[in-house]
LUMMI-62797 format. One record per atom (N, C-alpha, C, O, CB): atom name; y, z, x. Coordinates in nm, 4 decimals. Glycine has a CB too. Layout:
<nodes>
<'CA', <Y, Z, X>>
...
</nodes>
This chain:
<nodes>
<'N', <-1.6430, 0.9650, -0.2374>>
<'CA', <-1.7106, 1.0639, -0.3247>>
<'C', <-1.7741, 0.9850, -0.4469>>
<'O', <-1.7090, 0.9063, -0.5156>>
<'CB', <-1.6042, 1.1785, -0.3759>>
<'N', <-1.8903, 1.0106, -0.4639>>
<'CA', <-1.9594, 0.9336, -0.5788>>
<'C', <-1.9131, 0.9885, -0.7128>>
<'O', <-1.8622, 1.1001, -0.7239>>
<'CB', <-2.1207, 0.9452, -0.5703>>
<'N', <-1.9330, 0.9059, -0.8129>>
<'CA', <-1.8949, 0.9410, -0.9483>>
<'C', <-1.9626, 1.0660, -0.9968>>
<'O', <-1.9048, 1.1484, -1.0676>>
<'CB', <-1.9252, 0.8292, -1.0406>>
<'N', <-2.0925, 1.0780, -0.9547>>
<'CA', <-2.1711, 1.1991, -1.0054>>
<'C', <-2.1115, 1.3269, -0.9399>>
<'O', <-2.0982, 1.4308, -1.0045>>
<'CB', <-2.3320, 1.1865, -0.9691>>
<'N', <-2.0763, 1.3154, -0.8094>>
<'CA', <-2.0192, 1.4346, -0.7478>>
<'C', <-1.8861, 1.4713, -0.8089>>
<'O', <-1.8546, 1.5884, -0.8301>>
<'CB', <-2.0031, 1.4144, -0.5994>>
<'N', <-1.8072, 1.3660, -0.8371>>
<'CA', <-1.6758, 1.3907, -0.8992>>
<'C', <-1.6941, 1.4557, -1.0351>>
<'O', <-1.6253, 1.5532, -1.0656>>
<'CB', <-1.5953, 1.2588, -0.9134>>
<'N', <-1.7808, 1.4069, -1.1145>>
<'CA', <-1.8040, 1.4660, -1.2484>>
<'C', <-1.8490, 1.6088, -1.2374>>
<'O', <-1.7998, 1.6932, -1.3123>>
<'CB', <-1.9081, 1.3858, -1.3265>>
<'N', <-1.9413, 1.6409, -1.1467>>
<'CA', <-1.9949, 1.7761, -1.1241>>
<'C', <-1.8793, 1.8703, -1.0867>>
<'O', <-1.8668, 1.9831, -1.1344>>
<'CB', <-2.1049, 1.7751, -1.0111>>
<'N', <-1.7922, 1.8121, -0.9930>>
<'CA', <-1.6749, 1.8897, -0.9437>>
<'C', <-1.5828, 1.9276, -1.0666>>
<'O', <-1.5384, 2.0414, -1.0822>>
<'CB', <-1.5916, 1.8028, -0.8335>>
<'N', <-1.5585, 1.8229, -1.1517>>
<'CA', <-1.4648, 1.8413, -1.2622>>
<'C', <-1.5255, 1.9364, -1.3682>>
<'O', <-1.4514, 2.0093, -1.4342>>
<'CB', <-1.4285, 1.7034, -1.3261>>
<'N', <-1.6545, 1.9363, -1.3845>>
<'CA', <-1.7184, 2.0311, -1.4818>>
<'C', <-1.6928, 2.1720, -1.4371>>
<'O', <-1.6687, 2.2580, -1.5218>>
<'CB', <-1.8732, 2.0066, -1.4946>>
<'N', <-1.6966, 2.2013, -1.3080>>
<'CA', <-1.6815, 2.3405, -1.2586>>
<'C', <-1.5383, 2.3727, -1.2271>>
<'O', <-1.5032, 2.4901, -1.2153>>
<'CB', <-1.7666, 2.3638, -1.1344>>
<'N', <-1.4547, 2.2730, -1.2130>>
<'CA', <-1.3128, 2.2953, -1.1750>>
<'C', <-1.2177, 2.2133, -1.2611>>
<'O', <-1.1454, 2.1281, -1.2095>>
<'CB', <-1.2907, 2.2601, -1.0268>>
<'N', <-1.2172, 2.2391, -1.3962>>
<'CA', <-1.1328, 2.1552, -1.4893>>
<'C', <-0.9861, 2.1732, -1.4568>>
<'O', <-0.9058, 2.0860, -1.4902>>
<'CB', <-1.1580, 2.1934, -1.6403>>
<'N', <-0.9473, 2.2843, -1.3922>>
<'CA', <-0.8098, 2.3050, -1.3648>>
<'C', <-0.7541, 2.2017, -1.2599>>
<'O', <-0.6328, 2.1868, -1.2458>>
<'CB', <-0.7910, 2.4478, -1.3165>>
<'N', <-0.8404, 2.1356, -1.1918>>
<'CA', <-0.8009, 2.0439, -1.0894>>
<'C', <-0.7690, 1.9032, -1.1405>>
<'O', <-0.7193, 1.8190, -1.0658>>
<'CB', <-0.9070, 2.0371, -0.9883>>
<'N', <-0.7982, 1.8787, -1.2692>>
<'CA', <-0.7766, 1.7441, -1.3273>>
<'C', <-0.6342, 1.6992, -1.3177>>
<'O', <-0.6132, 1.5866, -1.2727>>
<'CB', <-0.8185, 1.7414, -1.4716>>
<'N', <-0.5367, 1.7727, -1.3539>>
<'CA', <-0.3962, 1.7276, -1.3473>>
<'C', <-0.3592, 1.6914, -1.1984>>
<'O', <-0.2893, 1.5934, -1.1729>>
<'CB', <-0.2987, 1.8420, -1.4041>>
<'N', <-0.4060, 1.7697, -1.1077>>
<'CA', <-0.3723, 1.7390, -0.9657>>
<'C', <-0.4402, 1.6084, -0.9204>>
<'O', <-0.3806, 1.5339, -0.8425>>
<'CB', <-0.4165, 1.8574, -0.8717>>
<'N', <-0.5561, 1.5797, -0.9640>>
<'CA', <-0.6339, 1.4605, -0.9266>>
<'C', <-0.5628, 1.3365, -0.9964>>
<'O', <-0.5564, 1.2285, -0.9376>>
<'CB', <-0.7921, 1.4760, -0.9734>>
<'N', <-0.5126, 1.3539, -1.1163>>
<'CA', <-0.4436, 1.2426, -1.1762>>
<'C', <-0.3176, 1.2144, -1.1002>>
<'O', <-0.2894, 1.0982, -1.0711>>
<'CB', <-0.4135, 1.2690, -1.3217>>
<'N', <-0.2379, 1.3180, -1.0655>>
<'CA', <-0.1137, 1.2990, -0.9844>>
<'C', <-0.1460, 1.2344, -0.8564>>
<'O', <-0.0753, 1.1429, -0.8142>>
<'CB', <-0.0421, 1.4312, -0.9572>>
<'N', <-0.2533, 1.2787, -0.7897>>
<'CA', <-0.2898, 1.2245, -0.6609>>
<'C', <-0.3266, 1.0797, -0.6755>>
<'O', <-0.2874, 0.9989, -0.5913>>
<'CB', <-0.4039, 1.3026, -0.5991>>
<'N', <-0.3981, 1.0433, -0.7757>>
<'CA', <-0.4271, 0.8974, -0.8012>>
<'C', <-0.3110, 0.8134, -0.8242>>
<'O', <-0.3031, 0.7014, -0.7737>>
<'CB', <-0.5134, 0.8810, -0.9163>>
<'N', <-0.2145, 0.8659, -0.9030>>
<'CA', <-0.0886, 0.7927, -0.9278>>
<'C', <-0.0060, 0.7782, -0.8062>>
<'O', <0.0600, 0.6760, -0.7874>>
<'CB', <-0.0079, 0.8601, -1.0321>>
<'N', <-0.0074, 0.8868, -0.7148>>
<'CA', <0.0662, 0.8727, -0.5949>>
<'C', <0.0033, 0.7681, -0.5000>>
<'O', <0.0756, 0.6931, -0.4345>>
<'CB', <0.0768, 1.0061, -0.5281>>
<'N', <-0.1307, 0.7632, -0.4927>>
<'CA', <-0.1956, 0.6615, -0.4105>>
<'C', <-0.1636, 0.5250, -0.4560>>
<'O', <-0.1377, 0.4346, -0.3766>>
<'CB', <-0.3420, 0.6793, -0.4098>>
<'N', <-0.1657, 0.5088, -0.5970>>
<'CA', <-0.1368, 0.3739, -0.6529>>
<'C', <0.0056, 0.3369, -0.6230>>
<'O', <0.0292, 0.2213, -0.5880>>
<'CB', <-0.1618, 0.3688, -0.8065>>
<'N', <0.1044, 0.4263, -0.6337>>
<'CA', <0.2458, 0.3994, -0.6009>>
<'C', <0.2574, 0.3711, -0.4497>>
<'O', <0.3281, 0.2767, -0.4146>>
<'CB', <0.3382, 0.5218, -0.6425>>
<'N', <0.1963, 0.4422, -0.3621>>
<'CA', <0.2022, 0.4182, -0.2214>>
<'C', <0.1441, 0.2856, -0.1852>>
<'O', <0.1996, 0.2157, -0.1004>>
<'CB', <0.1334, 0.5252, -0.1482>>
<'N', <0.0301, 0.2460, -0.2481>>
<'CA', <-0.0344, 0.1235, -0.2219>>
<'C', <0.0677, 0.0069, -0.2655>>
<'O', <0.0822, -0.0922, -0.1939>>
<'CB', <-0.1751, 0.1178, -0.3001>>
<'N', <0.1305, 0.0216, -0.3738>>
<'CA', <0.2212, -0.0789, -0.4253>>
<'C', <0.3419, -0.0922, -0.3278>>
<'O', <0.3866, -0.2025, -0.2962>>
<'CB', <0.2685, -0.0409, -0.5709>>
<'N', <0.3916, 0.0233, -0.2825>>
<'CA', <0.5088, 0.0254, -0.1941>>
<'C', <0.4678, -0.0415, -0.0620>>
<'O', <0.5431, -0.1249, -0.0117>>
<'CB', <0.5615, 0.1740, -0.1701>>
<'N', <0.3541, -0.0090, -0.0051>>
<'CA', <0.3120, -0.0617, 0.1231>>
<'C', <0.2887, -0.2152, 0.1110>>
<'O', <0.3212, -0.2903, 0.2030>>
<'CB', <0.1823, 0.0118, 0.1718>>
<'N', <0.2337, -0.2590, -0.0002>>
<'CA', <0.2092, -0.4031, -0.0172>>
<'C', <0.3395, -0.4748, -0.0220>>
<'O', <0.3525, -0.5825, 0.0360>>
<'CB', <0.1278, -0.4326, -0.1438>>
<'N', <0.4385, -0.4184, -0.0903>>
<'CA', <0.5723, -0.4803, -0.1069>>
<'C', <0.6382, -0.4833, 0.0336>>
<'O', <0.6990, -0.5835, 0.0715>>
<'CB', <0.6637, -0.3979, -0.2138>>
<'N', <0.6258, -0.3752, 0.1081>>
<'CA', <0.6851, -0.3748, 0.2427>>
<'C', <0.6232, -0.4742, 0.3345>>
<'O', <0.6918, -0.5373, 0.4149>>
<'CB', <0.6740, -0.2406, 0.3038>>
<'N', <0.4899, -0.4897, 0.3232>>
<'CA', <0.4175, -0.5841, 0.4076>>
<'C', <0.4594, -0.7282, 0.3769>>
<'O', <0.4775, -0.8094, 0.4676>>
<'CB', <0.2659, -0.5676, 0.3883>>
<'N', <0.4744, -0.7583, 0.2470>>
<'CA', <0.5287, -0.8916, 0.2090>>
<'C', <0.6667, -0.9160, 0.2613>>
<'O', <0.6967, -1.0254, 0.3092>>
<'CB', <0.5310, -0.9071, 0.0597>>
<'N', <0.7518, -0.8160, 0.2530>>
<'CA', <0.8908, -0.8263, 0.3031>>
<'C', <0.8875, -0.8495, 0.4529>>
<'O', <0.9618, -0.9355, 0.5004>>
<'CB', <0.9738, -0.6974, 0.2696>>
<'N', <0.8083, -0.7803, 0.5291>>
<'CA', <0.8010, -0.7920, 0.6680>>
<'C', <0.7453, -0.9272, 0.7052>>
<'O', <0.7948, -0.9879, 0.8001>>
<'CB', <0.7200, -0.6820, 0.7248>>
<'N', <0.6445, -0.9780, 0.6352>>
<'CA', <0.5919, -1.1114, 0.6601>>
<'C', <0.6975, -1.2170, 0.6382>>
<'O', <0.7047, -1.3143, 0.7132>>
<'CB', <0.4726, -1.1386, 0.5718>>
<'N', <0.7775, -1.1997, 0.5386>>
<'CA', <0.8860, -1.2995, 0.5044>>
<'C', <0.9909, -1.2969, 0.6162>>
<'O', <1.0349, -1.4030, 0.6605>>
<'CB', <0.9554, -1.2661, 0.3618>>
<'N', <1.0322, -1.1774, 0.6632>>
<'CA', <1.1238, -1.1650, 0.7762>>
<'C', <1.0708, -1.2283, 0.8983>>
<'O', <1.1408, -1.3035, 0.9661>>
<'CB', <1.1540, -1.0238, 0.8043>>
<'N', <0.9515, -1.2003, 0.9272>>
<'CA', <0.8880, -1.2433, 1.0518>>
<'C', <0.8789, -1.3984, 1.0464>>
<'O', <0.9102, -1.4638, 1.1459>>
<'CB', <0.7430, -1.1753, 1.0703>>
<'N', <0.8396, -1.4540, 0.9403>>
<'CA', <0.8329, -1.5912, 0.9197>>
<'C', <0.9720, -1.6564, 0.9350>>
<'O', <0.9829, -1.7606, 0.9996>>
<'CB', <0.7739, -1.6178, 0.7859>>
<'N', <1.0754, -1.5992, 0.8788>>
<'CA', <1.2084, -1.6497, 0.8922>>
<'C', <1.2525, -1.6469, 1.0391>>
<'O', <1.3113, -1.7428, 1.0892>>
<'CB', <1.3035, -1.5694, 0.8052>>
<'N', <1.2221, -1.5317, 1.1092>>
<'CA', <1.2675, -1.5202, 1.2448>>
<'C', <1.1929, -1.6211, 1.3346>>
<'O', <1.2519, -1.6795, 1.4255>>
<'CB', <1.2479, -1.3765, 1.2949>>
<'N', <1.0700, -1.6393, 1.3091>>
<'CA', <0.9882, -1.7435, 1.3890>>
<'C', <1.0427, -1.8829, 1.3647>>
<'O', <1.0530, -1.9612, 1.4591>>
<'CB', <0.8327, -1.7411, 1.3480>>
<'N', <1.0786, -1.9174, 1.2392>>
<'CA', <1.1354, -2.0493, 1.2100>>
<'C', <1.2678, -2.0653, 1.2793>>
<'O', <1.2944, -2.1711, 1.3363>>
<'CB', <1.1521, -2.0701, 1.0594>>
<'N', <1.3515, -1.9647, 1.2766>>
<'CA', <1.4825, -1.9630, 1.3410>>
<'C', <1.4668, -1.9836, 1.4898>>
<'O', <1.5400, -2.0621, 1.5501>>
<'CB', <1.5562, -1.8315, 1.3127>>
<'N', <1.3734, -1.9148, 1.5487>>
<'CA', <1.3512, -1.9218, 1.6940>>
<'C', <1.2998, -2.0627, 1.7326>>
<'O', <1.3391, -2.1172, 1.8357>>
<'CB', <1.2487, -1.8111, 1.7396>>
<'N', <1.2141, -2.1189, 1.6509>>
<'CA', <1.1624, -2.2527, 1.6825>>
<'C', <1.2734, -2.3546, 1.6649>>
<'O', <1.2747, -2.4494, 1.7434>>
<'CB', <1.0406, -2.2887, 1.5927>>
<'N', <1.3634, -2.3464, 1.5742>>
<'CA', <1.4728, -2.4353, 1.5573>>
<'C', <1.5696, -2.4208, 1.6741>>
<'O', <1.6213, -2.5209, 1.7236>>
<'CB', <1.5417, -2.4096, 1.4252>>
<'N', <1.5947, -2.2997, 1.7184>>
<'CA', <1.6827, -2.2759, 1.8336>>
<'C', <1.6238, -2.3353, 1.9600>>
<'O', <1.6949, -2.3966, 2.0397>>
<'CB', <1.7071, -2.1259, 1.8529>>
<'N', <1.4939, -2.3173, 1.9784>>
<'CA', <1.4252, -2.3731, 2.0984>>
<'C', <1.4250, -2.5275, 2.0934>>
<'O', <1.4394, -2.5921, 2.1972>>
<'CB', <1.2767, -2.3191, 2.1074>>
<'N', <1.4086, -2.5876, 1.9720>>
<'CA', <1.4081, -2.7292, 1.9622>>
<'C', <1.5491, -2.7825, 1.9854>>
<'O', <1.5640, -2.8911, 2.0414>>
<'CB', <1.3537, -2.7730, 1.8275>>
<'N', <1.6476, -2.7138, 1.9466>>
<'CA', <1.7908, -2.7577, 1.9663>>
<'C', <1.8279, -2.7455, 2.1119>>
<'O', <1.9082, -2.8247, 2.1612>>
<'CB', <1.8907, -2.6719, 1.8791>>
<'N', <1.7722, -2.6491, 2.1824>>
<'CA', <1.8044, -2.6297, 2.3267>>
<'C', <1.7436, -2.7385, 2.4154>>
<'O', <1.7905, -2.7660, 2.5258>>
<'CB', <1.7540, -2.4920, 2.3742>>
<'N', <1.6366, -2.7992, 2.3619>>
<'CA', <1.5715, -2.9047, 2.4415>>
<'C', <1.6466, -3.0269, 2.4435>>
<'O', <1.6046, -3.1241, 2.5061>>
<'CB', <1.4386, -2.9342, 2.3930>>
</nodes>
């Protein structure tokens, strides 16, 4: 949605402003949580890969 369309919408629907603010905050919080989860998953995957490589090297 372009900025102009958003401003026109808010002029005619000012009662929607609190909901849009909450929606924006929820998206920010969700983005932060997903980024944190992705970093944790990457760290776990890297650890598992390193462990598997060490086990394979020890088995040889």
